[in-house]
N, C-alpha and C positions, 0 to 999 in steps of 0.2 A: 462614701458610706464601701469595704466591699462586699462584694457577695461568695457565700462559696460558690465549688464549683463540684458539680455530682457530675461523676461520668457511668456510663451504663455499657456494661462489657459485658462479651462470652461469643461460646463458637457463633460461624452462620447458621441463621436459620434458627434461631431462638423466640425470634420477639421480638428483638430490640427496638428498632427501625418504626415496630406497630406501639408497643410503649410509648414510645419517645413521643409520638403521636397523640396521647392520649393526654400524657403530659404536658404538654404545650398548647393544645387546646387544639388544635389547626392540621391540616394531611400537606407536612414538609418534608419526611422524607420517603423516595420509594418503595413501595411496601409492594413484593413480588414474593410469592412463594417458591424459590428458588437461594439457593445456601453462596451467600459470598455477594448479593445486588449490589449490598452496601456497599460504596467503595471507598468513601473523605468522612470524615465526621463530619457530625453539622451539629450547632449549637444555638440554643435561640435560651433569653430570657425566660423566667415560669416560675412559678409562687407555690406554695402549698400553707395554707395554714399562715397568709399573712407575710411569711416566708420569703424573700423571692432570690434565687439561684442559678446562675447558669447550669443547661444539662445537655450533656452533650452525648450524641450518638455514634456510635463507633461502625466500625467496619469491623466480622467475627473474629477473633484471634483464634486462628486454626494453629495446628502445631507442626502441620508437613512442610516443607522448602518450596514450594511452586512461585514462581517471586509473585503475585495477585497477592495468595495466603501471608507473603513474606512483608510486607508491604501491610498488608490489613492488618496484620500481628502486630507489625512496629509504628502504627498511630496507635492506637488500642492501648499499646506500653506507654506510649507517650501518655494518651490522655489519665493514664492509670497513677501515673509519675508525678501527672498535673490539678487532681481532682484530687478534694478535701474528702467526698462521701464515694463509695463506688458500688454502683445498681452489679449484683453478680446473677444474671439473668440465665434461667436456666431451659431444658426445657420439659414438663413433668410425663409428658407421653414416652419422654425416650426415658426413662428414668438416668443414673447417674451413668454417664460416660468415664473413660479415659481422659479424654480431651478435658473434659467438664474438673478432672482431678489434678489435671495439670495445668490448668487457668488457679482454679483455687490455692494450691503455691505459688503462683506468681505475686497471686493474689496480698499472701500473706508474708513474704516475701520487701510488697508496698508497706507496712505494719500501715495500713492506713485501714478506718473502718469501713467494712463491707458489709451489706446487707443482699442478701439473698432473696431474690425471688422466681418463685416457679413458674412461669407463663404454663398455656393456656390450660390454666385445668378449668375449663369453659361452667362444669354444675359443681354442685357439693358434693354426689358422688363420685367424682376422684381426686377428694380428699386428700386418700390414701395414697393417691399421688405421690404427696410431697415430706411424707414421713422416709422416704432413700435420705434426701436432698439434709440432711440433720448429721450425716455421716461425713460432708463435706467441712466440718469445722468452724461454722462461725457465728454457732448458737441456734436464735430462733429464726425458721427461712418463714415465709408466705408466700400459698398459693394467692396467686390472682392469674385474671386472661386480660391480654389485651384488646383479646375482637371483644369483650364484656365490657372492660373495664371493671371487672370483679377485682374486689383486693387490693385495690390499689391505693387506698388510702392508705389503712394501718403500715402498707410499704411504705406508705410518704412521711409519716408519724416520726416510724422510723429511722428515716433518712434524717429529719430537722432536728432528732433525738441528739445526731450527730455536730449539727453544726453550732458558732460559740452561741455564749449564752445573750452576750451582749455583742449588735454587728457598728461598735462606736470610729469612732472620726480617728486617723493618726497623726493627726495635726491639727493646732489653734484654726477654731477658725477663720483667724485671722490673715491665717497664711494662702497664700494664693499660688496654685497648683497647679502647672500649667506642667501640658501631655505634649509632647511631639510624635506626629506621624507622618506618615508617609511612604510614598514609595521606597523599595531598598534602592540606596543605593542615589541616594536626592539629598546624603549630607548631612542629616537627623544630627548621629555622632557627634558629628565634625561641629554643627550647631550649639551645641549641648557645652560642648568643651570649651566652645569659644563665650560663652556666656561664663562660664565657669572661672574663666580662666587659666583654667588647667586639664591637664586627659586624665579624669576621672573614668572617661567612658572610652573603649575599646573603638581604632577609626579604622576603617581598611575597605580601600576598594573594591571587594566581593559583595559582592551583595545579598543580605540578610546576613551578616556579620552580628549584628545585635540579633540573640534570642530570647534576649527577658528585658521586660518592660523594670528599667532598674529610676530608684527615685533617690535625688540627691537636697537636700535643705539648702540654701545657701539665703544671704541678706543684701539686697542695693536699696538703700536714699535710708535706713532705716524699715527698710519691710520687708520682712521674711518670704521666703518663694520657697516650694516643691517645683525640682522638673523633672520630667519622666519623659524619659527614652525609649520608647518602644520600636520592639520588631519587626520590619519592614513589611506592610503589606502585600503582597502576588495577586495578582489576577487568576480562580477558580479558574485548572484547568491548564494553567499558566505554571505551576507548583510542582519542583520534581523529589523537591525534600520537603516530608509530612510533617519535619518542625516546623516549618515556617509557617505551615497552614493556622497549627496554633499561633501561630503569634497573634494572628486576627483576630482572638478572643482577648488576646492579653492586650491586643490594645484598645478592644471596645471597653477593657475593664477600666483600665489607662484614663477612656475618656471620661466613663460613671463618675469616677471621684474628681478629672478637674475642674478648673472653675475656668480657662481658656483652653483650647487646643488652636494649638502651630500647626495648620495646614502647610508640609513643606513640598513646594515643585523645585523643579530643576532647571534653575535658568539655560543651556545650552538647549537642554532636549525641548524646552516647551510644554505643555499643557498633553499629558497622556487620558485614557478613556479612562483609567484605575486611577489618577489623580483625582477624578471626579467622583467616583465611588466614594472614595477614603471620603474625603472632606462631607459627603451624604452622611458618611458615621454620627460624624458631629456635628453635622445639623437636626441630623433626626435626636442626638443624646440630649437633644436644649443648650447645648456650650455655648462659649463665646467663642467666637472665631478669627484668626488672624490667618490669612495670607502670605507664608513670606517665600519672594521669590532668591531663592540659595544660588552660589555658585554665577551672581551678578559682574562678578569679575572677568570671568572667560567668556564673557557674550560681546561680540563689537557689533557699539551704541555707537550712535549719534543722537542728537537734538532729542528725535521724537521715538525713540526705544523705548523707552519708559511707558511712554504712554501710550505709543500704537499695544505696549505686553499688557498691561492696564487693559486697555479695549477689550484684549481677549479675551482674559479671568472675569470680565463682566459679560461678558458672550455668555461662556463656558459654565459658567459656575452666576449663575441666576438669581438659584437660591439660595447665595450667599449675598446679595449684594449688601448686605449690611457690614460686609468683611469687611476691615482693613484689611492694603495689601504695600506690601511692603519690600524692597530689594534689600537686597545685602551677599556680604561674602563671609561665608564664614570662616574660609580661608584665612582671608587678606584680612578681617573685622571691619573691612568696610560698610559704615553708614547700619552696623552692627548694635552704636548709641541708640538707633533710635527704637530697639526692640523693645526692650522690655518699660520706659514709659508709657509704651504705647500697652503693653499687657495690663499694667496699671490702670490705666483708664479704661482698659472694655472692662479688666474685672468689676470697674466701681459700677460701668453701665450695669452690668449683669446680675447687678444686686442692688440695683437701683426701684427705693419704695419712692412713689409719686400721690400726693396729697391726692385725697379724693376731691374736694371739690377741686382743684385742678386741673387733673383729668379730667372732670364733668364739662366741664368747662371748653374743654380742646375739642371735647367729644360731639356737644353742641352747636360748636363755631363752625365744622369740619360738615357738620351736618347741615347745615343754613347754607352752607355754601354751597354744598353739591350734596343733593336728595337723594337717598335713595331710590334705584327705578321700582316700578309698578311690575308687578306679577302679577293675570289675571285679574288685576282689578286692586290687587292689594300691594302697600309699603310696607319695606323694613321701620320700624319705630323703634328707634331708643328710649329708654325709659331713664336708665339710670345705668354707670359705670361705676367698677370698685376693680386695683388689682388687688390680689388674692396670692399670692406669689411672689418671690424671688427667684432668679437666675435659674430659669430665664424667667424674667420680670411678665406676669400671666395677668390681664386684665377680664372678665369678667361685664359681657354687657347684656342688661336682663332686655330684653325686647317682646315685644307681641306675639315674633314668629318666624325662633331658633332658621328653620329653612327657608327665608329670605335675604339672610346673610350670604348671598353666593359670594364665591371668592374674588373676582374682580374690586366690591365695596373693599368686603377682610383688608383686601392690603394699600387702596385708599386709606382706609382708616390707619392702617398701620403704619403709611407715610407720613403722616399730621401726623403720628405722633412719633416717629421719628425726624420732624422736623420741630416738636415744639422741647423736646426733651432732648437728651443725652445719651443714645441708644446703640450709638453705632458700636459695631464689633457685637451685636449680639441679637437674637433672636427675640421675639416677642408672639407672643402665643394669646391669640382672642377667642374667649370662646363663648357663645350664644348662647344664655337660657330665657324662657319663656320667664314672663316678672314674675308671673306669683309664685314662679319655684321655689 
């Protein structure tokens, strides 16, 4: 289910970061009363009236030619290009400025829906400051206060009015959607081409060649698939092309709609810190995961190389102990034949539903074999278990006190469930609730 993207744009020091923090419900962006303090785009998933969307905070657009201001303008232009709806934020205390008018011209050229928010209208008696901004030509404008949260609801009502009426699945539910993610130059596009058997995606040795997420449908052994090649994700602070920063959001969106995520590593280079960060996105998204070690043909090997690399993966990706590890070469297609059968298996596991009676038998046996430890003379008691969702499998445990289900015992129960059922490749979510809830 594709979520809409909303970008907050405007010249520096109009309060974009304050509004962003209000809308996402946490203090994410740095807020200082200094023009230009927001250097990079920030993005978070948020919601209004049960409609989830990605919100982007941009550096202020400034029409000057200082290098920093040029970069900030370019980042905002990219956000404008990628957004479905734009919040044009202006400063109600300053009135309409020449920079506001130039930005308005830029927004009109985008042909995107624009909602004007006149910020810093902190009191009702300041409402008359709003009327001048109708001259920007975007219809209704909204007087808001980022500092106090005033008027944001009406503005967000107008924003979600521009969302599609129905956010529907683009493919049949039986289609397995695969997202290919990883650092630049680990061979993601080459892997996609190898799977498809043809040059559908541009392949280059220049890191970051792929800018957009590209969907391609294909069929294998009577199963339909969609494979999504995403732009390589780079470490924050190490990115010099602003276009690549936006690729992180695209990859997140690709993972959100995927059934299976292929986390691609470069076998020649080994595991980098950014590999773990990228894999963490997939784990947090609750997707099924396969770790693919690419370029294995270029690695000098003996009979222990694969086992040692697998052990290293398990050490570095301790949160992905459930993910199978595949070694292959997209270039030579060596061991490629194992990929799609593994994708099919973990996708099935991701959607596996366990009968309630069987689930409770396994939980009961696990508790009998290893009762939960006591704490302050209290012991966790599990009365009942039921699976409430798939993709990922989500199990609710009705207990006497949810606070007594500690991490170590939760991990023990998860391991017992994995022993009993075919959950390879998929995370399991265990939720503790008080028995009478």
